[in-house]
N, C-alpha and C positions, 0 to 999 in steps of 0.2 A: 431165610427175609421176610418178616411181615409185611402187611400190605404199607402201615405207613412210613415205614423205613425205606421199602421201594420206589412210594410216592416222593418220598424228600429225597434218594437218589435221582430219581426223573427231571425232580424241579432244577437243582442245585446243576446237574448238566445242560437243559435247557439253557437256564440263564446263563453259566459261564460261556457256552458260544455263542451268545448272543451278546455279551459284552465288545465293547470296540476294542481294539489291537492295543497295546500301549505302544505311543510312541517313540522312537530310540531316541528323543534326545528331551523326552519328559523331564529329565532330573535337572539339566538345563534351564529348561523351561522355566518351570518351578523355580529356582533358585534365582535367574533372574529376574521373576516378576518379584520375588521377596526383596533384593537387592532397589529394584527401581521403585516399586510401589508399597515395599512397609510389609504391613499385615497384610495387606490386599494377595499376596501372594501365597499364604494361608489358603485361601479361598480353594485354590486348583484343586489341592490335596483333601480337606475336608470334604467338599463336595464330591471326591471319588470313594472316601469313606464313607460316608454319607449312604451311597448308592448300594452299595455293598450291604450294609446294616439293614438296610429296607429289605435287598433280598431275601436275608436270610429269615429275617422275622415274618417273612412272607409264606417261607417254606415250613417253619415251624408251628406257625398257626394254619392245622387241618381243616379244610374246609373241598369242598369239591374241586378237582382240578381244573385250572384253567390256564390259556397260554399268559406267559407272561408279556408284558407291553414291551415294543420295540425299543432299545435304546438308541439314542440317536447321536454321534458323538460330536461334538462342540467343537470346532478351532481353536485352538490356545490362542489368547488374544494378542495381538502384534505388539511387540515392546519395539522401540523405535530409540536403535541407536544411533548415536552420530555417527557422519560420515568420520572417517579417521582419513586426515592429510599426514603424507609424510614431513612435509614443512611448512610451515604459514606462511603466507605471501609476506614479501619484503615491502617495506612503507610507499606508498603507492607514490609518493615522489619521486625514488629510486625508479618504478615502473614506468610511469605515466607521470613525468613532470610537469606536459601542457596541458592537464586537465585540472590542476588544482591551482588556487591563487589564494593570498594571503590580502586579506583587507581591515583595515581599522576597525574597530569597533567603537570608534566614539569620533566625530565631526570635531572642526578646529574648534567648535564652540563648548568641548566637551559634553554633548548631548550622547546620548547612545544611538549608534546607525544601524537597521536591521536590513539584510538584505532582502530584495523582490526579485527580480529578475535583468536580465542584459539590454542595455539600449537596441549596442551592438556589440559584438564579441570583444570588444576592449573596454566597454562601459556597465557600469552597473550601476543600479535604479534602486535604492532604498529609501526607507522615510525615518524619521528622526521624531518621537512622540515621548512626552511625559508618561510615568507608569500612571495607570489607572486610567484616569478621563482626561484628554486634551481636546479643548474645542481647538486648536491650531495648531495640529500636527503640517509639518514642514514634507518635500519631496527632494531627495539630494543625488546627485550623481558622482559616481567615482571611477574616475579615470586610472584602468591600472598599470598603463604603461608610464604615465607622468607623474602616478602615487598621488592624485590632488583630488579635492573634494570641490564641487558644486553646489549651490543651493537652488535647486529649480522653481518652485513654490512653494507657496502657503495652502494650505486645506485648510477651508474656513467650516471642516465638521468632523467629529471624531475619526478616531482613527479605524474603526474596524470595516468601515467599506473598501480600506486600501486593497485587503486581502484580491479587490478584483483587478487589479490594475491590469494593462495591457498596453502593448506599445506596436507603433506601427504605423507604416505613411508618415513621420516625421513628428507624430505625436501620442503621449501618454494621457492615456485614459482611464476615470472609474467612474462612481456615482456615488451620489448623494441619496438624501432621503430629507424631504421636506415639506412637510404640511400635506400628510399622504400620499405625495409622489412621490417616485424617482427620477432625478437630475445627473443625466450623462454626459460629465464632464472632460472637457481635455484641455490640455498646454502643451505649446510647444517640446520637443525632448531637447532643445536648446535652454527652454526656461521660460517663463514667463507669467502672465494674468490668466487663470482659470474664465474658464467659460462654459457656458450653457449648450449643448446640440440638439439637444432632443429633451424632453419631461412628458410623464405619463403615468396615470396613477398605478401604484404598487399596489401587490397581491397581499392580503390580509386575511388573517383567520382573529375573526374578532371575538373576545372575550372580557364582557364587562367586569367580570369576577377580576382575573389576573391580568388584565391587559392585553391589550392586542398583541402576536405575532406580527409580525412585517420580513414579505422575502425580500431578497435582494435580487442582483443578477448577474451571472456570468459575462464575460469582455473578450471581445478580438476586433483586431483591427486589422484589416487587409482589405486587396481590389479598389481602394478608397472607398471605402463603407467600414463604417462602425458596428458591430454585430452585437446581439447580447439575446441571453437566454434567461426566463424565470428560474432561480432557483428551486418553487415548487410546484409548477406546471410544465414546464420546460418550453419549446417552444422558442425558433428563432427568428430573432425581427433583426431589421439593418435601417440604416439611414445613412448619407453621406458625410463623410466626417467634415466638410465645411458644414454642415446643417441642411434642412429641409423635409421633407414628409417622410417619418419612418412605413414601412412596408412591411410585411411577412413573407419568411421567405418558404416558397412551398416546398410540403413533403420534411418538414421538419418537426410537424407536432409529437410533443412528448418527447426530444431532444432537447439534449443540452448540450453547449459548448463543452468541448475539450482542449484543443490545443490547434490553431489558425493552423490550415484552415477546416479541421474537421470536428464533427458535434455528434455525439452517440447518446447513448442511454448507459448512465451509470450503474456498475457491476460489482459482487463485490471486490472487496480490495483498493489501498488505492493505486492510482491514477489508471484504473481498470474501466474500459468502455465495451460496450455490444452498440450493435447496428452502427458502424461508422459511414458517418456521411461525408464526403470532400464538397463544401460550400462552392468552392470555386469551377470544379469541374463537374460536380453532381455523381463520380462516384463514390458506389457502397464497397465495403470490405463484408465477406462469409467470416463467421465468427468460429473457431475451431472449437469443437466441444472440450468443456472441461479444462479451460485456461480460462489465465488471465492476460489479459490482451494490449498491448498499446499497439500504434498505427502499423510497427512494422513486427514485433516480436510480440510471443506470449510466453508467459511461465507455466510451464506445468510437473509439477513435481519438484523435481531439481533438473530440469531441461531446460533452453529457450527453446524456441521453433522459431522459425520466421510462418508469418502467417500463411504463406505459401507451400508450406514444406519444404523449399528448397535447403535446407541447412539447419540442422540439430545441432545445439552444443549441450555437453555436459559442464553442470555449473559445481566449479570446485568447492564447494559445502552444503551448509545446511539454512535453510529455515529463508528461502530468496522472500524479500520482503515488498520490496521498491524497485521497480522500472522507471526510472528520471530520464529525460532529455532523451528519449526514446533508443537509451545505452547501455547505462550504468544500474547492475543490480548489485542490491546489497546484500550481503550473505554472512553467516558465522561459521568460521573454521575452527576445527579441534584437531590437535595432534597427539602424538602416540605419548607425550606425558601430562594429556589431556589438559594442556592451554587452550584458552578460548581467545578469538580475533575477530575483531568486525570488520568484515572486509568490502569492497568495491570490486565487481567481477565487470569488465565492459567488452562488453557485447561485440564492437565494431571490432576491437585488436585481439580479444580471446584471452586478456592479459588480467591478471588480478593484483592488487593492491593491497597493503594494509592500511586502517585508521587507525586503529589502540587494537595493544594485549588487554583483556580484562582484568582488574583484578579484583576478587570478592573482599577487599579492605578496604576499596573506596568506590565510589560510583563512578559509573564512565560517563562521558561527554553526552550531553544528548544530539542526537542527530537531527537535525530538523530535513524535512525533504518539501519539496516542491515539483511544477511540472517539467522546471525548465534544469535545476540544481538542487546540489543536497549542501548541507554547510555545518560546522557544530564551532564552539567557544575554544581555541587555543590561544592562552595566556591572553594576551589584549589584544588580540589579531581574529577573524571570522578564517576558519578556514573552507574555502568555497570548492568543489568539485561539478565542471562545467564542463560541457559540449564548447570549446574554441573555436569551431566552426561554424558553428547555427547563428 
């Protein structure tokens, strides 16, 4: 054997010794990659082949021997596979009939009604507004037991601020923007004429070219007071429900109202907050790492965990998206036949109920979420999921 052949033999032997071991499920990983990602799956095999070609080229080209570079094994990319359930959850009405209510989508005069929150467990508050700009939207209540509507008030301002509606202490509160000021308004829950409780300068981003940006407020009512926080800078202020001198709530710098009596810092994900502070008692809650938390429950992957760690629940599905009313989690379920369903899992009872089976040939209903309820269109009704005990 001549010197060149001996150098080639040593180089190939050293390269082989440094190559990573082939994973026993490499074929399955590459096959899954091609199924899930189309041509991206070919990159794994091509990269391995390219590595071998480079080693062969360096061996054939003779030069003074040098130790080959170390090869670091790169883990194969994780392929997300849906958790398979043996059976899709039954309809929510069968599993938890008390948490779902049907509400007409139109009030008696034929105008469209949009749900917002509950005045009490049996009375829903919503609004009626023309599409587009409406200078005088209306507040309406719907009584679940008598199945009757009642008009409560006419709001002399476009509908956008009604997203801030809050209820408590016998009043409904919202804000309106007038002459660069925020006015916090109230009306009795039984209806009446709106009145201004307090007003103050709005926070603005001044832009003479494109127009100013006006920031509103989040609202909550409790303990005989109305609370608000700026959607720009945060910080919680308060005023008696009857009116009077407003004041800042100490220790709330940068915090925004979440759900009475809690304020916190907005986090990623819907209805997720950190640094929660109880405005009534002063209690502060710790934030578990890598979790999206409500007041009591946190979502981590496909599990729900109480903040204090006293209970952990496996979620019977994938993609938990919303945590509503402190108990309802939206999930996707996939069964062995490949059917997909939109599902509600109730943390209070550890039971799951189906909203609908997905159909690739037609669009699924839009599921609207708020801090207190979820709702979607079902024929000429709204199907509303809420906590009947809150």
